[in-house]
C-alpha positions in Angstrom: 288.9 210.6 -0.5 288.7 206.8 0.0 289.0 207.1 3.8 286.2 209.6 3.8 283.9 207.3 1.8 284.7 204.4 4.2 283.9 206.6 7.2 280.7 207.7 5.6 279.7 204.2 4.8 280.5 203.0 8.3 278.4 205.9 9.8 275.5 205.2 7.5 275.6 201.5 8.3 275.6 202.2 12.1 272.7 204.6 11.8 270.6 202.1 9.7 271.4 199.2 12.1 270.5 201.3 15.1 267.1 202.1 13.6 266.1 198.5 13.2 264.4 197.2 16.4 265.1 193.8 17.6 262.1 191.5 17.9 261.9 189.3 20.9 261.5 185.6 20.2 259.2 183.6 22.5 259.7 179.9 22.9 256.8 177.8 24.3 255.9 174.2 24.7 259.1 173.3 26.6 259.5 170.7 29.3 262.6 171.4 31.4 264.4 169.0 33.6 265.9 170.3 36.8 266.1 167.1 38.8 269.1 165.8 40.7 268.4 162.4 42.2 267.3 159.1 40.7 263.8 159.6 42.1 263.5 163.0 40.4 264.8 161.6 37.1 262.3 158.7 37.2 259.5 161.2 37.8 260.7 163.4 34.9 261.0 160.3 32.6 257.5 159.1 33.5 256.1 162.6 33.1 257.9 163.2 29.7 256.2 160.1 28.3 252.8 161.8 28.6 254.0 165.2 27.4 253.3 164.8 23.7 249.7 163.6 24.5 248.8 166.6 26.7 246.6 169.1 24.7 247.2 172.9 24.5 250.9 172.9 25.5 251.8 175.5 22.9 253.1 178.6 24.7 253.4 176.8 28.0 256.7 176.1 29.6 256.9 173.6 32.4 259.9 173.0 34.7 260.2 170.0 36.9 262.4 171.2 39.8 263.9 169.1 42.5 265.3 170.2 45.9 267.0 167.7 48.1 265.9 168.0 51.8 268.5 166.6 54.1 267.5 163.5 56.1 264.0 163.8 54.6 264.2 163.0 50.9 263.4 165.3 48.0 260.8 168.0 47.1 259.6 168.0 43.5 257.8 171.0 42.1 256.1 171.6 38.8 256.5 175.3 37.7 254.3 176.4 34.8 255.2 179.8 33.4 256.9 180.8 36.6 254.1 179.7 38.9 254.2 176.7 41.1 251.3 174.4 40.4 252.2 171.2 42.1 254.5 170.1 44.9 255.2 166.6 46.2 257.6 165.2 48.7 259.4 161.9 48.3 261.1 160.1 51.2 264.5 158.6 51.1 263.2 155.2 50.5 261.7 154.2 47.1 258.1 155.2 46.8 255.7 154.5 43.9 256.2 157.3 41.4 253.4 156.4 38.9 250.4 157.7 41.1 252.3 161.0 41.7 253.0 161.4 38.0 249.3 160.8 37.2 248.2 163.3 39.8 250.8 165.9 38.5 249.5 165.4 34.9 245.9 166.0 36.0 246.8 169.1 37.9 248.9 170.4 35.0 246.0 169.9 32.6 243.7 171.8 35.0 246.2 174.6 35.3 246.4 174.9 31.5 242.6 175.1 31.3 242.5 177.7 34.0 245.2 179.9 32.5 243.5 179.8 29.1 240.1 180.7 30.7 241.7 183.7 32.5 243.3 184.9 29.2 240.1 184.6 27.2 237.6 185.9 29.8 237.7 189.7 30.2 235.1 189.6 33.0 237.3 187.9 35.5 240.1 190.0 37.1 243.1 188.5 38.8 241.6 188.9 42.3 238.2 187.5 41.4 236.3 190.8 41.6 
């Protein structure tokens, strides 16, 4: 009798837990660092200082990704919500990072504004027609 009650309890528990749907959790407002070299880390550091001051970053994930190009330097990309919005190349020698960070921030702010405009405007389709 006790075994039968335990089996019924387990079956009932499994049926109840199967009927509950799992809700997806969406995390936004992240700045991800995928840099390798000192140049990339300096770029990320300079960019991350401005991150708290950039408006409307809720729901926006930004990844700073670096690829090393042999004998040429590095390629830095800003990827916002799985879309490349900015690419710059840095040579093997030290180049000024601050102007590139400022340019990336302005492009990022413009990309946020465009994505919010696309989301709120029902007249504009993805292809512009």
